[in-house]
Phi, psi and omega in degrees: 000144181280128183251008177298138175303146175237134181252140172287178178298306180305316180294322175295314183299321178294314183302323189263351181063044175232164179276166174295326184297320180298313177303310185289335175295308181303313180295327185284342182261004178081017173246202178084172184290150172297140173222177183210162180256138167234102191071232180261006186259123178268125187234154181232127181281162177298319179304310178293320173300314179295319185295319181296314181301318180296319177301319178288329182283329187306310182304315187288331178287320180294323182292325181292325185275350180280000000 
């Protein structure tokens, strides 16, 4: 059984210090962390949150090394 944390939208936004509006804007633009539904609740795994953060960090890391 998978024991990775799963975040609600509010938990994820608190964790990342972003607004819900910002998160939904990211999703509407085809970005943002992967999510899934459990019933009517949209959830984000810790793995998906970490993966998305790495994607955001990658361009700044490449620009710094140039």
